[in-house]
C-alpha positions as CSV (number, residue, x, y, z in Angstrom):
1,M,56.5,-54.9,45.0
2,K,57.1,-50.8,44.7
3,P,57.2,-51.1,41.1
4,I,53.7,-52.4,41.4
5,K,52.5,-49.6,43.8
6,I,53.6,-46.8,41.7
7,Q,52.2,-48.4,38.3
8,S,49.0,-48.6,40.5
9,L,49.1,-45.0,41.4
10,F,49.6,-43.7,38.1
11,T,46.9,-46.1,36.4
12,V,44.6,-44.3,38.8
13,S,45.7,-40.9,38.6
14,L,45.6,-40.8,34.7
15,F,41.8,-42.2,34.8
16,L,41.0,-39.5,37.3
17,L,42.6,-37.1,35.0
18,L,40.6,-38.6,31.7
19,T,37.3,-38.8,33.7
20,N,37.5,-35.3,35.0
21,R,38.4,-33.8,31.7
22,T,35.5,-35.8,29.5
23,S,33.1,-34.1,32.4
24,V,34.5,-30.5,32.1
25,L,34.2,-31.4,27.8
26,T,30.4,-32.2,28.3
27,R,29.5,-29.5,30.7
28,P,29.2,-26.4,29.2
29,C,29.8,-23.4,31.7
30,F,27.9,-20.8,30.0
31,Q,24.8,-20.6,27.5
32,Y,25.0,-18.6,24.2
33,T,21.9,-16.3,23.3
34,P,22.3,-14.5,19.8
35,E,21.8,-10.9,19.9
36,A,18.6,-9.7,18.6
37,Q,19.3,-8.3,14.8
38,I,17.6,-5.6,13.3
39,M,15.1,-6.7,10.4
40,P,15.1,-4.6,7.2
41,V,11.6,-3.5,5.5
42,G,10.3,-6.1,3.9
43,S,12.5,-8.6,4.9
44,V,11.3,-11.9,6.9
45,P,13.1,-12.8,10.3
46,P,14.0,-16.5,10.8
47,V,11.6,-18.7,12.8
48,A,11.0,-22.3,13.6
49,D,9.6,-24.4,10.7
50,A,6.7,-24.4,13.1
51,V,6.0,-20.7,13.1
52,Q,5.0,-19.1,9.5
53,F,5.1,-15.2,9.0
54,T,3.8,-13.2,6.7
55,Y,4.7,-9.8,5.7
56,I,1.8,-7.7,4.8
57,P,3.3,-4.2,3.2
58,D,1.0,-1.1,3.8
59,Y,1.1,2.2,1.6
60,P,0.8,5.8,1.9
61,I,-2.1,6.8,0.1
62,H,-1.4,9.6,-2.4
63,F,-4.2,11.9,-3.7
64,I,-4.0,12.9,-7.3
65,G,-6.1,15.3,-8.7
66,D,-7.9,18.6,-10.0
67,S,-9.5,21.8,-7.4
68,R,-12.0,19.1,-6.2
69,T,-9.1,17.4,-4.9
70,V,-7.4,20.6,-3.0
71,G,-11.5,20.9,-1.8
72,M,-11.2,17.7,-0.4
73,K,-7.9,18.3,1.4
74,Q,-8.9,21.4,2.4
75,A,-12.1,19.8,3.9
76,L,-10.6,17.1,5.8
77,A,-8.1,19.5,7.6
78,Y,-11.5,21.5,8.3
79,Y,-12.7,18.2,10.0
80,Q,-9.3,17.5,11.8
81,Y,-8.7,14.3,10.5
82,D,-5.2,13.0,10.3
83,L,-3.6,13.1,7.4
84,T,-0.4,11.5,8.7
85,D,0.0,9.1,6.2
86,H,-1.7,11.3,3.1
87,V,0.1,13.1,0.6
88,F,-1.7,15.7,-2.2
89,T,-0.6,16.7,-5.4
90,A,-3.6,18.6,-7.1
91,R,-3.6,22.2,-8.7
92,I,-6.8,24.1,-9.0
93,G,-8.3,23.9,-13.0
94,K,-5.5,21.4,-14.2
95,G,-5.8,18.0,-16.0
96,Y,-4.4,15.5,-18.4
97,S,-1.4,18.4,-19.3
98,W,-0.4,19.2,-16.2
99,L,-0.6,15.6,-14.8
100,A,2.0,14.5,-17.7
101,G,4.3,17.1,-16.4
102,Q,4.5,16.3,-12.8
103,K,7.9,14.2,-13.5
104,E,8.0,13.9,-9.5
105,L,5.4,11.8,-9.8
106,T,7.1,9.0,-11.7
107,T,9.7,8.9,-8.7
108,I,7.4,8.3,-5.9
109,P,7.8,5.6,-3.7
110,P,5.2,2.5,-3.4
111,S,1.9,4.2,-2.5
112,I,-1.8,3.9,-2.9
113,L,-2.9,6.4,-5.7
114,V,-6.2,7.8,-6.1
115,L,-6.8,9.5,-9.1
116,N,-9.4,12.2,-9.8
117,L,-8.9,14.0,-12.7
118,G,-10.9,14.7,-15.9
119,V,-13.9,17.2,-15.0
120,N,-11.6,20.0,-16.9
121,D,-10.7,18.1,-19.9
122,L,-13.3,15.8,-20.9
123,G,-12.2,15.1,-24.3
124,N,-8.6,13.7,-23.2
125,L,-10.1,10.6,-22.7
126,N,-7.6,8.8,-24.4
127,R,-4.5,10.4,-23.4
128,Y,-5.4,9.6,-19.7
129,Q,-5.7,6.2,-20.7
130,A,-2.9,6.1,-22.5
131,L,-0.5,8.0,-19.7
132,Y,-2.4,5.5,-17.2
133,E,-1.2,2.6,-19.0
134,E,2.3,3.7,-19.4
135,Y,2.9,4.3,-15.7
136,A,0.6,1.4,-14.4
137,S,3.2,-1.1,-16.6
138,G,6.3,1.2,-15.6
139,C,6.9,4.0,-12.6
140,W,3.8,2.9,-11.1
141,K,3.7,-1.0,-11.3
142,D,4.4,-1.1,-7.7
143,C,1.6,1.2,-6.6
144,P,-2.2,0.1,-5.7
145,I,-3.9,2.5,-8.6
146,Y,-7.7,3.8,-8.1
147,I,-9.2,5.8,-10.7
148,V,-12.1,7.7,-9.0
149,S,-15.0,8.7,-11.5
150,V,-15.6,12.6,-12.5
151,N,-18.5,13.3,-10.2
152,P,-21.3,15.1,-11.0
153,C,-22.3,18.6,-11.4
154,C,-25.2,20.7,-11.1
155,C,-27.2,24.2,-11.5
156,P,-25.6,26.7,-11.9
157,C,-22.5,24.9,-13.3
158,T,-22.8,25.2,-17.3
159,S,-19.1,24.5,-18.4
160,V,-19.9,20.9,-18.3
161,S,-22.7,18.6,-17.9
162,N,-23.4,15.1,-16.5
163,R,-23.9,13.2,-19.8
164,Q,-20.6,14.2,-20.6
165,I,-19.4,13.3,-17.4
166,E,-21.3,9.7,-17.6
167,A,-19.7,9.3,-20.9
168,F,-16.2,9.7,-19.7
169,N,-16.7,7.5,-16.5
170,A,-18.6,5.0,-18.4
171,S,-15.5,4.9,-21.2
172,M,-12.7,4.6,-18.2
173,Q,-14.3,2.3,-16.6
174,Q,-14.6,-0.2,-19.2
175,W,-10.8,0.6,-20.3
176,I,-10.2,-0.5,-16.9
177,Q,-12.0,-3.5,-17.4
178,E,-10.2,-4.3,-20.7
179,Y,-6.9,-3.1,-19.4
180,N,-7.4,-5.6,-16.4
181,Q,-8.0,-8.7,-18.7
182,E,-5.1,-7.9,-21.1
183,N,-2.4,-7.8,-18.0
184,S,-4.1,-10.6,-15.7
185,T,-0.7,-12.8,-16.5
186,G,1.1,-10.1,-14.5
187,N,3.7,-9.4,-17.2
188,A,2.8,-6.0,-17.5
189,A,1.6,-4.8,-14.0
190,A,1.7,-6.0,-10.3
191,F,-1.2,-4.7,-9.4
192,P,-4.7,-4.1,-11.2
193,I,-6.2,-0.9,-12.1
194,R,-9.4,-0.2,-9.9
195,Y,-12.3,2.0,-10.3
196,I,-14.2,4.1,-7.5
197,D,-17.8,4.6,-8.9
198,T,-18.4,8.0,-6.2
199,Y,-20.7,9.5,-9.2
200,S,-23.4,6.9,-8.7
201,Y,-22.6,6.8,-4.8
202,L,-23.1,10.7,-4.6
203,V,-26.1,10.5,-6.8
204,S,-27.8,8.0,-4.8
205,E,-27.0,9.9,-1.5
206,G,-27.3,13.3,-2.3
207,Y,-24.5,16.3,-2.4
208,A,-24.3,19.8,-1.9
209,S,-22.7,22.5,-4.3
210,A,-22.8,26.3,-4.0
211,D,-21.1,26.6,-7.8
212,G,-22.2,23.6,-9.4
213,L,-18.8,22.1,-9.8
214,H,-17.1,22.4,-6.2
215,Y,-19.0,20.8,-3.2
216,S,-19.4,21.4,0.2
217,A,-17.1,20.2,2.9
218,A,-19.6,18.1,4.2
219,T,-19.9,16.0,0.3
220,Y,-15.9,16.1,0.2
221,Q,-15.8,14.3,3.7
222,T,-18.3,12.1,2.3
223,I,-16.5,11.1,-1.2
224,Y,-13.3,10.6,1.4
225,N,-14.9,8.0,3.3
226,H,-16.1,6.2,0.3
227,I,-13.3,6.1,-1.3
228,L,-11.1,5.1,2.0
229,N,-13.8,2.3,2.3
230,E,-13.3,1.3,-1.2
231,I,-9.3,0.8,-0.9
232,Q,-8.5,-2.7,-0.4
233,E,-4.7,-2.4,0.9
234,P,-3.7,-1.2,4.5
235,V,-3.1,2.6,4.8
236,G,0.3,3.8,7.0
237,D,3.7,5.0,6.5
238,G,5.1,2.1,4.2
239,S,7.0,-0.1,6.6
240,G,4.0,-3.0,6.5
241,T,3.9,-5.6,9.6
242,Y,4.6,-9.0,10.4
243,V,1.5,-11.7,10.5
244,Y,2.5,-14.9,12.0
245,S,0.3,-18.1,12.7
246,D,1.3,-21.6,13.9
247,P,0.0,-24.3,11.8
248,E,0.4,-27.0,14.8
249,E,-2.5,-24.7,17.0
250,S,-4.9,-24.4,14.1
251,S,-4.6,-27.8,13.2
252,D,-6.0,-28.7,17.2
């Protein structure tokens, strides 16, 4: 009887030991929470399948031009506009040759480019177009490009006429349409080139100029506001933002 008792006790002890071990293994003593990860700009964080994240980039806005762009910058400062996400590369009396020589413009980060040149050298139309095409398919391929019309002049300006300006604008607009059609497959350009017709807008709304070539602060403000209304991309510091949607919620 004694050996049987010892064997029974051993069996019971082994059963209890195995039972307790199993319960320990199947009952976690803590819950692990992964640390938050810093996501690099432009990356999409891992999320549940039910949530869709979309990254929407924003861009600084970079104005490139001549004395009219210089005047606009001064007017915006006068009206105390927030120019935090704005860059200006502009020189008085400059045109194509100056633009082609600004090599730092070929290495800029993705930006909304607003080009407003031509009033000082309307005869360089073809050269402007060739340079814009080269840059749009190369160093500016990641930049939304907006070409602004050469804006009107009035008395007492005698260096250029509105008839010459209108011919320049019409040719530039036609070239932009042809360029976008030829590159619609996306092989040469990531963004189409867009045209902003501020010329017609000023003729319609009116404008003020003391010398017939440069504008009043109020007119520069009008030009700027119209340009901003025509820009389709979000203006920002380049960091962009994430927008998420839940397909399950939208289906309800």
